[in-house]
Residue, then its C-alpha position, 0 to 999 in steps of 0.5 A: m415607439q409610440a406616437q405622442a398625442q398632440a394637444a388640441p389647438p387652444p381657443q382663439e379670441y378672434y374678436q373682443g368688443k364691449y358687448a360681444t366676443v367671437t371665439f374660435l375653437p379650431a379643434n371643433e371647427t366651432a365659433i362661439f358668438r358670446i353676447h354679454g348682457a341683455f342689450i347690444p347696440m346694433t353697431d357693436y352687433q354688426a362689428a361682431l357679426d362681421k368678424l364671425s362672417e370672416l371666419v365663416q368665409q374662410d371655411k374654418v367654421q362648421k358649427l356656431v354656438v351663440d352664448a346669449p342667455k339674456l338676449q333673444d337669439g335672432l341669428r337664423k333671421i340674420g342668416r336669411e336676411h344677409p346670406d352673404t355672411g354665410i351664417d345660414r349654412l351653419d349648424l345652428a342648435y339651441c343648447r342648455t350649456l356651452d359644453e353641450a353645444v361644443e360636443d360633436 
């Protein structure tokens, strides 16, 4: 009898705001922090960052993908200035495509 291959758990929309979303990919232990547009108000940025921090604090996230093609990425600085978020201990890399980013 052959064991059935289990399907990977589906992506989970963890937070959805007007300017940003946080999606969790359990199979890859990856969070995707997607910023929609060239501007995000600080209050909305902080709300999304707080949700991302919740995932990180639960030790579910090993890799963070920031999808913000129209925005200058500043997560390294935020991680340094706010170590309580746990973002500074994640694998941060800049990639050309989302597929490239979630590859192991």
